[in-house]
C-alpha positions in Angstrom: 0.0 0.0 0.0 1.1 3.6 -0.7 0.9 5.9 2.3 0.7 9.6 1.7 1.2 12.0 4.7 0.5 15.7 4.3 1.5 17.9 7.2 -0.1 21.3 7.5 0.5 24.2 9.8 -2.6 24.5 12.0 -2.8 28.3 12.0 -3.2 28.8 8.3 -3.4 25.3 6.8 -0.1 25.8 4.9 1.5 22.6 3.7 4.8 22.3 5.5 5.9 18.8 4.5 4.7 15.7 2.8 5.9 12.1 2.4 4.9 9.2 0.2 6.0 5.7 0.9 5.4 2.2 0.0 4.3 0.2 -3.1 0.8 -0.3 -4.2 1.3 -3.9 -5.3 -1.6 -3.4 -7.7 0.4 -5.3 -10.4 3.9 -6.7 -11.0 6.8 -4.1 -10.8 7.0 -2.3 -14.1 3.3 -2.8 -14.8 1.8 -1.2 -11.6 -0.3 1.7 -12.9 -1.1 2.9 -9.3 2.6 3.2 -8.4 3.4 4.8 -11.7 0.5 7.4 -11.3 1.5 8.3 -7.7 5.2 8.6 -8.8 4.3 10.8 -11.8 2.1 13.1 -9.8 4.5 13.5 -6.8 7.8 13.8 -8.7 6.1 15.9 -11.3 4.9 18.3 -8.6 8.4 18.6 -7.1 9.8 19.4 -10.5 6.9 21.8 -11.3 7.5 23.7 -8.0 11.2 24.2 -8.9 10.7 25.0 -12.6 7.7 27.4 -12.2 8.5 29.1 -8.9 12.3 28.8 -8.6 11.9 27.4 -5.1 13.9 24.2 -4.6 12.0 21.7 -2.5 14.6 19.8 -0.4 13.3 16.3 -1.4 14.7 12.9 -0.4 13.8 10.1 -2.8 14.6 6.4 -2.5 12.9 3.3 -3.8 9.3 3.7 -2.8 9.8 6.8 -0.7 9.6 10.5 -1.3 9.8 13.1 1.4 10.0 16.9 1.3 10.0 19.8 3.7 8.4 22.9 2.1 10.3 26.1 2.7 8.6 29.5 2.9 9.5 31.5 -0.2 9.8 34.8 1.5 7.6 36.4 -1.1 3.9 35.8 -0.4 3.0 35.6 -4.1 5.6 32.9 -4.7 4.6 31.1 -1.6 1.0 31.1 -2.8 2.1 29.5 -6.1 4.0 26.8 -4.3 1.0 26.0 -2.1 -1.3 25.9 -5.1 0.9 23.4 -6.9 1.1 21.3 -3.7 -2.7 21.5 -3.3 -3.0 20.4 -6.9 -0.8 17.4 -6.1 -3.2 16.4 -3.3 -6.2 16.7 -5.6 -4.5 14.4 -8.1 -3.5 11.9 -5.4 -7.1 11.9 -4.1 -8.3 11.1 -7.6 -6.0 8.1 -7.7 -7.2 7.1 -4.2 -10.9 7.3 -5.3 -10.2 4.8 -8.1 -7.7 2.6 -6.3 -8.6 3.1 -2.6 -7.3 -0.3 -1.5 -3.8 0.7 -2.7 -3.5 4.3 -1.6 -4.2 6.0 1.7 -3.9 9.7 2.3 -3.6 11.2 5.8 -3.3 14.8 6.9 -1.8 16.0 10.1 -1.8 19.5 11.7 1.2 20.9 13.6 
C-alpha cells in the first residue's frame, strides 16, 4: 500500500511537508499503474514547483519513498504559487485514491 502523509501548519493550513512511501502492489513491478501514477504526480509536482517558482524543495527520494519539507518562499506571491501546486498534487492523489482506494491512503496532520 502507498501511504501519503500531508503535514499542515494548523494556524493557516499551509503545507509544511509531505511524504509518500510504500508500493501499491496493484500489479507486478513495471506494470503497476497505481505506483506509476503516484510517482508521476509526486515527482512531477516537485519538478513543477522548482521549474515554475524557482523554489527548490529539499526532497529525499529512494525506492518507494519521497519526502520533502516545504520552505517558505519569503515572497507571499511565490509562496502562494508553491502552495497551489502542492494542493493540486493532493487533488491528483485523491483522484487516484478514489479509483484505487485499497492501494493508496492519504492522511493529513496539523502541527
